[in-house]
N, C-alpha and C positions, 0 to 999 in steps of 0.2 A: 881457743877453739875458735874455727868460727861457727857462725850462724846456721850457716847450710849444714856442716858436717853433726851440728848438735841437732838438728832436724831430723837429718836421718837415723841417728841413733834412738830418737824418741820414736819417731815411725816406726823402726824396726824391735822395739821391745816393743810397743800398743800392737804387730801384727803378732809376735811373739804369745804373747797374753791371751790375744784372741782365739787363737789358733788353739791352743790350751782348753779353753773353756768346751770345743769339740766334744771331748773325750766325758764332760760331767754331761751332754744329754741324754736322754733316753734313746734308745736305735731306732732309727724310722720306720725298719721291718718289724716292730711288734706293734706300731699304730694299726688304725682300722685302714685297708689300703681300698680304693673304689671296687677294684675284682673280687672282693670279696660279698659284693652284694649281686652280685647276677645270677640270674634267675633264666632256667630255661624257659621258650616260649612252645604256647602249646602249637599242635602240626596245623598247616596250612590247610587253609578253610577256603574251597574252591565252589564258587557259586554255579548254578543248577546252569546247563548250558552250556556251561567252558569246558575247555581240554584242560585234563589232569597234567600239570607238567610230569617228565621224568625223572624221578628219583633213583634208579638205578646205582649212579655214583653219585648218591651223597654220602657227607662225609656222617659214620656214625659213631659219637663218643659214648665208649662204655662206662658200666658206672663202675668208681671205685669203693671194692669191699674192703679197705683198710682202716687200720683206726685210725681216730685224732694224735696228731704231734702232741707231744708233752707242753704241759702252759710254760711258756718262759715270760720271766720278768722283763722289767726296762733293760737291766746291764748285763744279762746275756747274752754272747753275739748271736749275730743274726745266722740260718741256719746256710745262707750263701756265701759267708765270710771263711776263706783260708782258718784253719787253724792256727793258731800264735807259735811262732819258733825259737821262743825264749826257754829253752832247753836247759835243763842245769848241767854242768860238767859232771862227767864222775868224777868219782871222788880218787884222791889218789893212795893205791895199796903201801900199806907200811913196809917195809922195809927190812928183812928178816934176816 
């Protein structure tokens, strides 16, 4: 074997090994995200003597009165991931 082909084989083996490490880590969707700390701001305060801006077309976000989703661990799939398509094959029926 030449040195070039050996280095390609070693490089491919290292890349495959590193790619497999991704499945060992916790999912990033279970970490605290920056948007989770978002807060509503107080309404705009207009100083005396200035005109109040027109807010008739302002976006109003309704409050959600839904229960929180169940807690998830680092090994659980993220909610935005599609389900696994590895379904078991049906068992063959015995011939009578």
